[in-house]
N, C-alpha and C positions, 0 to 999 in steps of 0.2 A: 411492557416497555418496548419490546421488539415490534409489536404491532403498531404502536404509536410512532416509533422511529420509521418503520416501513412506510406508513402513510405520509409522514413528513418528507421522506425521500421521494416518494411517488408524486407528491405535490410540486416538488422542485424539478422533477425529471422531465424537463422539456429538452428533447435532443439527448445530449450526453450529461451525465451526472457523475461526479467523482466524490466518493465518500471515503474519508480517511478515518481509520480506527487506530488510535494511539493509546499509549499507557505504558507503565513500567513492565518489566519482565514479570511474568506470573499473574498478570491481571486478567488473562483470558481473551486477549485480542483476537487470536485466530479462531477460537470457539465462537466469540461474539460475531466476528465477520462471517463465519459459516452460517450461523443462525439468521443473521440479517439477510444474507444472500438467499437463503431458502424462503424467507418471508417475501422478499421482492420477486423472486422467480415464481412463487405461488400466485402472485398478483399479476403475472403475465409480463413482467419486466425482463429483458435480456440482461443477464448479470455476468460480468467478467470479474473474477477474483484474482488478486495478485498480492505480493508481499514485498516489502523492502528487503527482506532476507535474500531475495534473488537478485539483489543489486549491491552485493558486498564488493569491496575492493580486495585485491590479493592480500594474503596474510602479511607479506613484507611491508605493504603500505598501511594496513590496519594497525600494525604493531610498531610503527616507526618510533613512537614515543614510549614503547614498552607495553607488555601485555597486561599490565595493571593500571595503565594511565587512564584516568577518567576523561581528561581532555582528548586523548587519542581515541577513546571509545566514541565520544561525541563527534569529533571532527573528521576522523579517518575511517570509520567503519564502512560507510556506504558511498557508492559512486553516484553522486547526485547529478552529475552531468549526463551520464547514461540514462539515469532514471527520467530526467526531463526530455532528453533527445529521443529516447526509444519507446517510452511508455506514456508519461503524463502529457507531454506536448502533442504527440500524434492523437491520443485519445481525446484530449480537450479540444483540439482543432477540427475534429470531425473526420480524421483520416479513416480509411476503410480497414486498416490493419495497424497493429501495435505489438510490440514485444512485451512479454510478461516476465521474462527471466533472461539474465545475461551472465550470471556467475553462480557457480556452485561452491558454497563456502566449505563444506566438508572435504571436497577433493582439491580445493584451492585452484580451480580451473574455470576458464570461461565456458559458457554454454552457447552453442550456436543453433538455437532452436528457431524454427520458422515462426514468423509473426502470426498472431491469431487474427482472424477476420472479425470485424466489429461492425454491427449494423448502425444506421444513422441514429437510432434511439437505443441507448444502452446505459447501464449503470456500472461503474467500476467500483467495487468494494475492495479497498486497499488497506492493509494493516501493517503495523510495524512500530518501531521505536523512533522517537524524535520527529514525528510528522508535523509538529507545530513549530519546528525551527524556522527561522526567517526565510531560508531558501525554499521552503515547501508550503508555508502556511497559506499562501494565496492560491494554491492548486485546488483546494477542496471546495466543492459546492456546499458540502456539509461535513463537519468533522465531529468526532466523539473522542473524549479522553476518558479512559476507564481508570477507576481507582478501586483497589481492593483492600478490604480490611485484612490486616496482617495477623489477627488473632486466629488461632486454630483450635 
């Protein structure tokens, strides 16, 4: 499956390609993204990995509706403005650099990392929760939604 998806991405990868890997917690998004990035890199593609986890909002904003609120989890967890302004927009428009992280959730502090350099042809493999939400669904050149069997 990874080989097939890698060929599909490479067929679409004219200039910049944004691949979104979505799915519920525990479905293997980060592992799948790592493995896809390896397949693409082994085919000669420049790959940039990133996660929505590096675009969280501060704890006070994330939990404004309570720490058990499903609505708050969906609406308030991530800083979608920063995600667009600092990563998805620049990468998609062909900018030579983009930021891949702006917030560290465990310490509840902003990250002031230098932007990474991005060549004219590159694939961004991006994983996280809720990547198919209305604000993000049009960002992806290709997207995958992982589903895992809950039987153990």
